[in-house]
N, C-alpha and C positions, 0 to 999 in steps of 0.2 A: 506493500500499498503506501509504503514512505516513496518508492519509486516513480510510483504513478503521481502523489503529488507534485514533485520535486521540482517538476518544469515551473510549476505555477506558483513561485514562492511569490512571496509577497513584495513588493517593491511601490513605492507611492507612483501611482500615475501623475504625467504632469501634459498630458496633452491638452488643448483649446476647450471650451467648452462645447456642450454640443448643445445645437437649438433641437431638446425634446418636443419642446410644443409643436413645433413645427410637424412632428411625428405621433403626435398623441391624439387620438380622438376616441369617443364612445362610443360603445357597442349601444342597440336598440335597447339594452334594457337599465342604461345608464353606469354602466361598469367599464372605468376608465380603460384602456388597453394599452401597452407598453411593448416593445420590442424586446427585451430582457426578463421582464415581468408577468406574469401570469396573476390576474387577479380575479374571484370571481367569491361569490357570496351563497356559501353553503348553508346557510341560515337567518333568517331574517336577522339583521343588525351586526350580524357576526361578517365581517370580509377577512377573504386568506390571499396574502401575497404571498406566493412562490418566485425566488431566483429562479430564472427559466434561459439557462444556456444550460443544458443538461451531457450534451456529447462536448461542453468545455467545462466542464466538474462545474459550472456557475460561477467560473471566474469572473473579475470585475476588470471592464471594459470603462472607457470613459461614457458611454451610453449609459451601460448601469449606475454610475454613481448619478446623472444630471436626473436617470428615470427615479431612484429612490429619492428625491427630493420632490419630484415632484409628485408622487404615488403618494408619499406620508403628507404631503402639503393638504394635497385633494382628499383624502381621508378626512384628515382633519375637521375640514369644513365641511364633511358631510355629512349633514344630520340623518341620514338613513345608516350611517356606521355608528358602532358603539363599539367595538372592538376586532383588534387586528391579528388575529393568526397571522405569523411568518414562518414559512418555510423553503427547504430547495427542491426544486424536480432532478430525479437521475439517483444516481448511487452516490452523492456527497453533498452535503449543505452549501461546501463552497470549496475550492481550492488557494483562492486569496484572488491576488492580481492578476490577471494576464499578463504574463511577460514580454509578447510579442507588441501587445499594444501600449507597454511601458517603453521597449525600446523604439516604437513609432513616435510616440509623445514627446523621449527623452532627445530626442535629434533636432525636436524644432527649437528647445531648449540652448543647445549647444552652437546651432545656427545664431546666434547672437553673440558679437563678438563682445560685446559689453557688462563684463560683470554685474553691475547695477542692475540692467536690463533683464539680464537671464535670472536675479532674484528676484526683482520685482515681477517676472512671467510665473516663476515656480509658487514665492508666495501665491498670486493670484489661483492656482493650480491646486495647492494646497489647501486653502482657504475653502475653495469649492466643493472638493471632496470632502473635507470636515460639515461642510453643511450637507451632504448628501444622507452624511451618518446622524446627525445631529437632529434630522429630520425626524426619527424616529422619536426622540426624546420631545421633540418640541409637538408631536402630536398628541394632543390634548386628549385622543383615544387610547387607552391599557394597547401596546402590543405585546404579545405572547410568541417569543422564540420556539421553534422545534428544532433541534437539532441530529441531524442523523451522518453517521460517519465522521469525515474529516470537515473540521473548522478550520481554517487556517488562516492565518495574517488579518486580513479585512473582514473575514467571517467572525473576529472575536472584536474587531472593534463594532461590528453590528450588532451582535449579541447584548454587546455590554450596552447601547443603547436602549434597548428593549425592557421593560419593564416586568417581565418576569421568563426564567427560562427553565426550558426542558431537554431531556436529550438519548438519545435510542443509547440501549448497551454498548453498541461498537460506536458509538461517537468518540472524536478524540481532536482534542482542542490545540493549536500551537502558537504561540507567538514568534513569526519566524523573523522579524525584522532584523537581528544582530547578525544572523549567518546572513544577508546577504548586504552587512556593510551600514547599517543606517538604524536610526531610531525612530519608532513606529509615530506618524505625525495625525493619524485620525482619530485618537477616541482611547484607545486601550490605553495609555499609562494615566492619564486622565482618571480614566472611568475602573478600569480590574480593580485598581486598590480599595473602591470605596463600595466595590457591587461584593467581593468578600472577606471585606472586612480584615485584610491582612496585607500591610505593606511588605510585610517580610518576603511572605509566599509568591506577591506579585512582584517584586520583585525578583525573585528568582526563577521565575516563567518567563520575564522579559528578559532577564543579563544570560539565561542558556540558551532559549528556543529550545528547552523538553517538551515533548508531546506529556500532555497532561490526559489519562484516559477519565470516561466516562464515571468510574468509580470513586476517583480522590475528585472528579471535577462536583459530585453530589457530596460526598468529605465537608470541601473550602466553601460550599455556596454559590459556586458560578449556577449551578442546575437547582430547580426545585423538584427535582425529581427525574427519573431513568427508567424509561420503557424498553420492550424488550424491542420493537421495529418501530419504524416511522409510521407504517399505519394505525397499529395500536395508540403511537401518541398522539397523532393527530386526533382519532376518535376520543382518545379525552381531554385533551388540551379543548377541544370543540366543546364539550360540554361545560369546562371550566368558563371558556369563552360565554356560552351560553349565559350562564350564572352571573355571571356581570352586565353582561345583555338585560338583562331582567332588572336591574337595579335603576335609581334612578341615573339619566345619565346625567343632570345637575350635580349630583353627589359624586359621581364617579370622576367625570371629568374634573370636577375641584379639587377633589382629593388628589388625582394624579397633580395636576399643577401646585398645588402645596408639597409633594415629596420631591418634585423634581426640584422647585424652587429651595427647598431646606436642605438636600443633602451636602451643600455645599457653604451654605452660608449658619451662622451662628443661630444657638435655638431662639434668642427674642425677635430676631431679624423673621424667622419662620412664624412664628405666632402673628408678628403685627404683620406679615402677609395674608393668613390665612383669615387674620381679622377683618381685614380690608376688603377681600372678598365673599365672608359670609354678610358682611354688612347687608350684602345686595342678595345672596343664593337665599340666605333666611326665607327670604318676602317669596322665595318661586311654590306654587302650586304643587310641587314636588312633595315637599314636608306634609301640605295635609291628606295626600294622596297617599303617603306611604303609614302616614299614621292609623288613616282610616281602616285599611288594609290589615294593619295588626290586628286592630280590635277586630275586626269581623274575621281575622282568620280566612283572608283570600288574597288574591294573587293582585297586584297595581299593574296597571297600566300608564305609562310614562309617556307624554307627548313627545316628537325627535326637540331635540334639543341642536 
């Protein structure tokens, strides 16, 4: 398996921004369509986003970076979406960056003779790819990631920006960047220590680039649960997603916003943030509907948000 993934080592892609919106269209059902992502609605209010380059191990191209940003921004604004499941099609979740795309992109920067202009070009590209990952975090809908088999480089960046992570028994994770002579720059170094709650383990993984098997990923808190295979994982995670989708979208989305805001700020700032949000949100009809449902032992129905 290692030899299979090796050609697709994670290397920061520096190609120019792709005009994703010129390729984006919507199906008759209003589901956004993309070149590198497959989007479906398996259950009401639950959207399923799949990395969709299975013959290329779902490796990241400039198009995929742009489409991730566009997709999760769109779903964040879609009132019919309350939860997002993220997975990968094919044999692996992702093999990381597409090496061929990187070589092509790097050649653009090398054609610039001035170091300041090279730096500006690279900075712009790095920020663009960071935004593709951060789109999951900025999406106000909970994102549930399901990893099967390989999750290399950019894949770790991607899942650490999700809200909840699950994996299969055969899954393994690898922060690969130091093996190719660079520091990860799309989110792993910032999010992984917070996700697992251990700077020591996070630094070991980032310094050594060793593979992290599913059992250990569960032990250190990178994932919430391990399933036998991808199909059973998707089936079970879909049930979790349905449970979340049945709750007040006001409550769930404000909860995510507060959690994301508070994870890198002092407690007092997080408290002030939720107070400012809830001074409005507590006036929502959802509070009354939830209370009445509790009293009558019925299932509440909430309006789209």
